[in-house]
N, C-alpha and C positions, 0 to 999 in steps of 0.2 A: 504494500500500500504506500503510495507516494506521500511524502511530506509536502504540504502546499504552503508556500510562502508568498504573501502579498507584499509588494514593494510600493509603499505609499507615502506621499507627502503632497498636500494640495497646492503647495507653492511650486511654481514652475522653475526650471533651471537649477535644480538642486542635484542633478546627476541621477535621477530616478531611472530613466530608460537606459542610460549608460550602465548603471549598476545591474539592472535586470538582464541586459545582454551579456555582460562580462561575468556575472555570477553564474548564469546559466551555462555559458561556454566553459567557464572554469570547472564547474561540476562535471560537465560532459567530457572534457579532456582528462579528468581524473576518473574516468570509467563509470560514471553514474549515468543512468537512463534519465534524460531530462526533457521536459516539455516546457517551452516558454509560451505563455499566453499573453498575447498583445491585447490588452483591454482598454487601450487608449484610442479614441476615434481618429487621432492624428496618424496612427499607424507607424510611429517612428521606430518602434522595436522591430517591426516587420522589415522596414527599409534598412534598418541598421545592421541586419544580418544578411542583407543582399537579396532578400526574397521580394519578387515583384508580384503584386496582386492587382488584377483588373477588376472593374466594377462588377463583372459577372462571375468572378471566382468565388468559391465558397470560403467563408471566413467565420470568425467567432460569432458574428451577428447571426449568421444562418443557423449555426448550432444552437444558439440561444433562443431565437425568435421565429425561425422559419422551419423548425422541425427537421433540419438537415442532420444526418448522421455525423456525429463529431469525428468519427474515423475518416470520413470523406473530406473533412475540413482541415485536418492536420496534415502538414507537409514535413517531409524528412529532409534535413540538410546534410551536406557532406562536411562542410566547414562552417561553423563548428559541428561536431557529430551529434546533433540533437534534433528534436522535433519542435515545430512552432505551430501554434494555432493563431493564424494571422488576423490582422484587422485592416480595414480601410474606412473610407469616409461614411460608408453605410452605417457604421456604429454610432455616428453622431446623432441619429434620430432615435436611438434605442432608449434613451432616458424617458422620452415621452411615451413610447410604446410600453415600456415596463410600468410606468406610472398608471397606465390605464388598466393594468391587470389587477384583479381584486385579491386573489389568494396566492400566498407563497411567492410574491414577486421578488422578495429579497433573496430567494433561494434558487433562482434560475441557474446561475453559474455553478452553484454547488451540485445541483442535480445533473448538470451537463458533465462536469468533470468527474463525477462518481463513476461514469461509464468507462473511463480510461485510467482511473487512479491506480489500478493494479499493474498497469503497463510501465510505470515509471518509479524512479526513486525520489525524484524531486519534480514538483510543478511550481514554476515561478510565474507570478502574475504581475505584469507591468500595469499599474493602476493609472487612471486618468488624473490630471492635476485639478481635482475638484472633490467635493464631499457629497456627491449626489447618489443616485440609485446604482450606478455602475460601481462606484467605490464600495457602497454597502454590500453589493453582491459579492465583490471580491473578498471583503473582510468576513462575510458569512461563510464563504467557501474555504477560507484559509485556516490552517492550523496556527499560523503566526504571521505577524506583520513586521517587516523590516523598514526602518525609517532612515532615509538618507537626509543628512543635514549639512548644508554648505557652510563653509567657514567664512561667512560674511556678516555684515551688520544685520540685525534683526533675524539671526539664524533660527531662533526659537519661536519667532512670530509665526503663528499658524499651527505650530506643532501642538499647542494647547488645544486648539479646535480638533485636531486629529485625535488626540488622546480622549477628548470628550466623545467623539464619534466611536472610537474603539470601545469605550466603556458602555455606550448605548447598544452597540452590536453585541457585546458580551451579555448584556442584560436581556436583550430581546431575541437574538437569533443564534448566537454562537458563544455559549458559556465557556468553552474551552479555548477561545482565542487568546494567544499570548503575544507579548512583544518579543520578537526574535532578537532584535538588537537595534542599536542606533549607529549608523556609519557616517563618520565625518568625511565630507568630500571637498574637493577644490582647496585643499590645504596648501598654503604658501608659507614655507619655512622662513622666508625672508621678512615676513611681517609680524608685528606684535599682535595684529588683529586675529590672525589664525590661532596663535597660541592662546589668546584671551577667550576666543569662542570655544576652542577645544576644552579649556579649563571649565568654562561655564556649562557646556554640555555634559562633561564628565561629572561635574558636581550635581547636576540635575538628574541624570540617568544612571550614575554610578556604574556598577559592573555590567549594565546592559549596553554600555558604549564599547564598541570594538577597540581593541588595542591598536589595530592597524587603521591608518587613515589613508585616504586616496588623495594624492597630490594634484595640484593644478598642473596639467601636463598637456602639451600641444598634441602629442600623439593620441591621447585619449579623445581630444576634440576632433581630430582628423579621421579617426577610424570609422565612425558611422557614415560619413559622406562617401567612404569607399565601400560601404556595405560589408564591413568586416568587424569581428570582435577585435579587441586590442591585441590578443594573442596572435591572431592571423595577420594583423597589420604590422606590428612591431613587437615581437616577443622580448626584445632586449630593452625596451623602453622602461622608464621608471613607473609609468602607469601600469604596464603589464605585470611588473614585479609586485606592485602594490595589490593588484587584484588577485594575483596568485596567493599572496600572503593572507588576504582577506578571506578568500574561498577556503583555504586550509583552516583558518581560525574558526569559521562557521562550521566546518565539518567536525573539528575537534569539539566544539561546544555541543554539537548534536550527538556526539558519541558518548557524552557523559551520562 
């Protein structure tokens, strides 16, 4: 049975999709069976692994709302060696469609992923930068939530809202939902700001904050435009080394 991790932060630009891609790829290269679920209508995770989706191709939207078989929607990649449940702009209207459903609308994704959970070791969900019904569906389906926090001003702004949403989902839909961890991203060792933010986040989340942080790195920024994970784009970059270390830390935490 797969462990399902939702990667969520309603603030944009915090490294959420980059972390979704590179955690998934890192787990896959370490011989885990991985499914990356692109649950963001922008479809950036889909594009970021080099998968092209046309408007008529089956996506997570079809599995969720058009009664398509999820097996027909999942695509297998060679690099990285994992599967993806892709997204495209069709998902943008899903919030309204889900809102019109009377019963169990928060559990649509959970019910969909249960059909393939035995096929994987990890299912990683790249959540949209919002706290609507898509995000609620992701948190209801997940075993845990991983929160990327960028090392910039107002880093914790919005995280309080996310924590309130997590508590609400725990109360109403998913009592077993846990915080997987908090990952510091875009860390710049040259600035006092990054050190200050790191200290603040570690003070707030304590042992839930990963020891590894992800540096501000040009190769990490370039990789998605090439449709590659950081490992396939430049394995020797500082960004790749950081994501390798982070992936191993996550695995170690899960082995305890």
